C-alpha positions in Angstrom: 0.0 0.0 0.0 1.7 3.2 -1.2 -0.2 5.4 1.2 -2.4 4.6 4.1 -6.0 5.9 3.6 -7.2 8.6 5.9 -9.2 6.9 8.7 -11.3 8.9 11.3 -9.8 8.7 14.8 -13.0 7.4 16.3 -12.8 4.3 14.0 -9.2 3.5 15.0 -10.1 1.1 17.8 -12.3 -0.9 15.5 -9.6 -0.9 12.9 -7.0 -2.2 15.4 -9.3 -5.1 16.3 -10.1 -5.9 12.7 -6.8 -5.7 10.9 -4.9 -9.0 10.3 -1.7 -9.4 12.3 1.0 -11.8 13.4 1.9 -12.5 17.0 5.6 -13.3 17.4 6.3 -12.9 21.1 3.9 -15.0 23.2 4.9 -17.5 25.9 2.3 -20.3 25.7 2.8 -21.0 29.5 2.1 -17.3 30.0 -1.4 -17.7 28.5 -2.6 -20.0 31.2 -5.6 -18.2 32.7 -6.3 -18.8 36.4 -9.5 -20.7 35.5 -7.6 -23.2 33.4 -4.8 -23.5 36.1 -7.5 -24.5 38.7 -9.2 -26.9 36.3 -6.0 -28.6 35.5 -4.9 -28.7 39.2 -8.1 -30.6 40.0 -7.9 -32.8 36.9 -4.3 -33.8 37.7 -4.4 -33.7 41.5 -1.7 -31.0 41.7 -1.9 -28.8 44.8 -1.4 -25.0 44.2 -1.0 -22.5 47.0 -4.1 -20.5 46.2 -7.6 -21.1 47.5 -9.5 -19.6 44.6 -9.3 -18.2 41.1 -9.7 -14.7 42.6 -6.9 -15.2 45.1 -4.6 -16.3 42.3 -5.5 -13.3 40.1 -4.8 -11.0 43.1 -1.3 -12.5 43.3 -0.6 -11.0 39.8 0.9 -7.9 41.4 4.4 -7.9 39.9 7.2 -5.4 40.6 9.8 -6.9 38.3 10.6 -9.8 36.0 11.6 -12.1 38.9 8.5 -11.6 40.9 6.5 -12.5 37.8 8.6 -15.6 37.0 8.1 -17.0 40.5 4.3 -17.2 40.1 4.7 -18.2 36.4 6.6 -21.4 37.3 4.0 -22.2 40.0 1.2 -21.9 37.5 3.0 -24.2 35.0 3.2 -26.9 37.6 -0.3 -28.1 36.8 0.7 -29.1 33.2 1.2 -32.9 33.2 -0.4 -34.6 30.2 -0.3 -34.1 26.5 -4.0 -33.1 26.7 -3.0 -30.3 29.2 -0.5 -28.8 26.7 -3.0 -29.1 23.9 -5.8 -27.5 25.9 -3.5 -24.6 27.0 -2.4 -23.8 23.4 -5.9 -24.3 22.0 -7.3 -21.8 24.5 -4.7 -19.2 23.4 -5.2 -19.9 19.6 -9.0 -19.4 20.0 -8.3 -15.9 21.5 -5.7 -15.3 18.7 -8.4 -16.0 16.1 -10.8 -13.6 17.9 -8.1 -10.9 17.7 -7.6 -11.5 14.0 -4.2 -13.0 14.4 -3.5 -14.9 11.2 -0.1 -16.2 12.2 1.3 -17.0 15.6 4.8 -18.2 16.6 4.5 -19.6 20.1 7.4 -19.8 22.6 7.5 -22.8 24.9 9.8 -23.6 27.8 10.5 -27.3 27.9 12.9 -27.1 30.8 10.1 -25.9 33.1 8.4 -29.2 32.4 11.2 -31.7 32.0 12.6 -30.6 35.3 9.3 -31.8 36.8 9.5 -35.2 35.1 7.3 -34.4 32.2 8.6 -36.0 29.0 9.7 -33.7 26.1 7.4 -35.7 23.8 4.4 -34.9 25.9 5.2 -31.2 25.8 5.9 -30.9 22.1 3.2 -33.3 20.8 0.5 -31.6 22.9 1.4 -28.1 21.7 1.9 -29.2 18.1 -1.4 -30.9 17.9 -3.1 -27.7 18.9 -1.2 -25.7 16.2 -2.2 -28.3 13.6 -5.9 -28.0 14.8 -5.7 -24.2 14.6 -4.7 -24.4 11.0 -7.6 -26.6 10.0 -10.4 -25.4 12.3 -9.6 -21.7 12.8 -7.5 -20.8 9.8 -4.7 -19.6 12.1 -1.2 -20.5 11.0 0.8 -21.5 14.1 4.2 -22.8 14.8 6.5 -23.4 17.9 9.8 -21.9 19.0 11.7 -23.7 21.8 13.1 -21.4 24.4 16.1 -22.1 26.6 15.9 -20.8 30.2 18.8 -18.4 30.6 19.1 -18.8 34.4 20.1 -22.4 33.9 23.4 -23.5 32.4 24.4 -23.9 28.7 24.9 -27.6 29.4 21.3 -27.8 30.4 20.3 -26.1 27.2 22.4 -28.5 25.2 20.7 -31.5 26.9 17.3 -29.9 26.2 18.2 -29.5 22.6 19.2 -33.2 22.3 15.9 -34.3 23.9 14.0 -32.1 21.5 15.8 -33.1 18.2 13.6 -36.3 17.6 10.7 -33.8 17.2 12.7 -31.3 15.1 9.9 -31.2 12.5 7.5 -29.8 15.1 9.4 -26.6 16.0 10.9 -23.9 13.7 13.4 -22.2 16.0 14.9 -21.5 19.4 14.9 -18.6 21.7 16.3 -17.4 25.0 14.1 -16.3 27.9 13.7 -16.1 31.7 15.8 -13.9 34.1 17.8 -11.5 31.9 20.0 -9.5 34.2 23.1 -11.4 35.1 22.6 -13.9 32.3 24.1 -12.3 29.1 23.5 -13.8 25.7 27.1 -14.9 25.3 26.5 -17.5 28.0 24.7 -19.5 25.3 26.9 -18.8 22.3 27.8 -22.5 21.7 24.3 -23.9 21.8 23.1 -21.2 19.5 25.9 -22.0 17.1 24.7 -25.6 17.1 21.1 -24.6 16.5 22.3 -22.5 13.6 24.0 -25.5 12.1 20.7 -27.4 12.4 18.9 -24.8 10.4 16.8 -23.5 13.2 15.6 -19.9 13.3 17.2 -17.9 16.2 15.7 -15.3 18.4 16.5 -14.1 22.0 15.2 -11.8 24.7 17.5 -8.9 25.0 17.2 -5.3 26.2 14.1 -5.7 28.3 15.6 -5.1 31.7 19.1 -5.8 30.5 21.3 -3.1 28.9 21.8 -2.4 25.1 25.1 -4.4 25.3 22.9 -7.5 25.6 21.3 -6.6 22.3 24.7 -6.2 20.6 25.9 -9.6 21.9 22.6 -11.3 20.9 23.2 -10.0 17.3 26.9 -10.5 17.1 27.5 -13.7 19.1 24.2 -15.5 19.0 23.5 -14.3 15.4 19.8 -13.8 16.2 17.4 -12.9 13.4 15.0 -11.1 15.7 15.3 -9.4 19.1 12.5 -10.0 21.7 11.7 -6.8 23.6 14.8 -4.7 22.7 13.3 -1.5 24.1 16.5 -0.6 25.9 18.1 -0.2 22.5 17.0 3.4 22.4 19.7 4.2 24.9 22.4 3.5 22.3 22.2 5.6 19.0 24.6 3.3 17.2 22.6 0.3 18.0 19.4 2.0 16.8 21.2 2.7 13.5 22.3 -0.9 13.2 18.8 -2.3 14.0 17.2 0.1 11.4 19.9 -0.6 8.7 19.8 -4.4 9.0 16.0 -4.5 9.5 16.3 -6.6 12.7 12.8 -6.8 14.1 12.0 -6.0 17.7 9.0 -7.9 19.2 7.8 -5.3 21.7 5.3 -6.1 24.4 3.8 -2.9 25.8 1.5 -4.2 28.5 4.3 -6.5 29.7 6.7 -3.5 29.9 4.1 -1.6 31.9 3.3 -4.5 34.3 7.0 -5.2 35.0 7.8 -1.5 35.5 10.1 -1.2 32.5 8.2 2.0 31.8 6.3 3.9 34.6 3.2 4.4 32.4 2.1 3.4 28.8 2.2 7.1 27.7 6.0 7.0 28.5 6.6 3.9 26.4 9.2 4.4 23.7 7.4 2.6 20.9 6.8 5.8 18.9 10.6 6.7 19.1 11.4 3.2 17.9 9.0 3.5 14.9 10.3 7.1 14.2 13.8 5.7 14.0 12.7 3.3 11.3 13.0 0.1 13.3 10.9 -3.0 12.4 8.8 -2.9 15.6 5.9 -5.3 16.2 3.3 -5.4 19.0 2.8 -8.6 21.0 1.3 -9.9 24.3 4.2 -11.8 26.0 2.4 -13.5 28.9 -1.2 -12.3 28.3 -2.9 -14.1 31.2 -0.5 -12.4 33.6 0.1 -9.0 32.0 -3.5 -7.8 31.5 -4.2 -8.4 27.9 -3.9 -10.3 24.6 -2.6 -8.8 21.4 -5.6 -6.5 20.6 -5.5 -5.2 24.2 -1.9 -4.3 23.7 -2.8 -2.4 20.5 -5.8 -0.7 21.9 -4.2 0.5 25.2 -1.0 1.5 23.6 -2.6 3.6 20.9 -5.0 5.2 23.4 -2.0 6.1 25.7 0.5 7.3 23.0 -1.7 8.8 20.3 -0.3 6.5 17.5 -2.1 6.8 14.2 -3.7 4.6 11.6 -0.6 4.9 9.5 1.5 3.5 12.4 -1.1 0.7 12.9 -0.5 -0.3 9.3 3.3 -0.2 9.8 3.1 -2.4 12.9 0.8 -5.0 11.3 3.0 -5.0 8.1 6.1 -5.3 10.3 4.6 -8.4 12.0 4.3 -10.2 8.7 7.8 -9.1 7.5 9.3 -10.2 10.9 7.7 -13.6 10.9 9.3 -16.8 9.8 6.6 -17.6 7.3 7.4 -18.0 3.6 7.2 -15.1 1.1 3.9 -16.3 -0.5 2.1 -16.3 2.9 3.5 -12.9 3.8 2.3 -11.5 0.4 -1.2 -12.9 1.1 -1.4 -11.4 4.5 -0.2 -8.0 3.2 -3.1 -8.1 0.7 -5.5 -8.9 3.5 -4.1 -6.0 5.5 -4.5 -3.6 2.5 -8.1 -4.8 2.1 -8.9 -4.2 5.8 -7.6 -0.6 5.6 -9.5 0.0 2.3 -12.7 -1.1 4.1 -12.2 1.6 6.8 -11.2 4.4 4.4 
């Protein structure tokens, strides 16, 4: 689309909901709603330290990444069977469909589960079956990215990779998540090199709470194709130039940044500055059950707080397709759907 049609401001929320989009930064374990946690805890006989759904929701008062992770891992403890993993992913994918997500790349954390004695096969087969079902029943294209937990050792990551390789056809890439500060990307340089040899796509969390240096090392040592979060990059003008020049996407998660106090308020988020600098920014939900919203909530609240425009909405949606690991034909079809959606609102 050569120029975005003029769209009245009052129709912007409707447009944000209706436009097709890809979601590229979503931890599937972070989509576990309290109701599903309680249902699974009863189904599997797993005790959790909360008396009710309401009490669990009230515990979602995070002050930083670590306080969130503590409750996130407790919630994941109810996942035992292949059906549990399927049900969790299916619940998210139905919400994605409702938000007009046409393509989703789901992060999953196998070490969270294998450490509890859950087999790798149970995790991957359960999640993958939901992705296949989403394609046939919902028309949502979905794939999996295996994330290594950075607070654990690189040896543990290598062991996890070996356990996952029999299911190599069921995931498209690897990522790096969990506690960022004190666990720089270079800690995982060898395992990422191995994944690159295997032809896997490479992404990593960097520059969320960690410094811009973590983004540099994710790019130069891990050779990532995409940076998850990356909002601290704005503190380094040279890094901003590099990201813009090489069209390295940033998968930004505004409500997550707000909830974890990366920014004091949404109107102070730097998404506009990142866009103005020509970066390939995308909007995503991160851990939507915990951070107060799925992808459309992130769009609606961010646009309301920052005054972003319809032209910037188009850019963000188009960026999400460009930044995805889908093939060129799919990206072209989605861009055409995006153009048609904007034409309808003009």
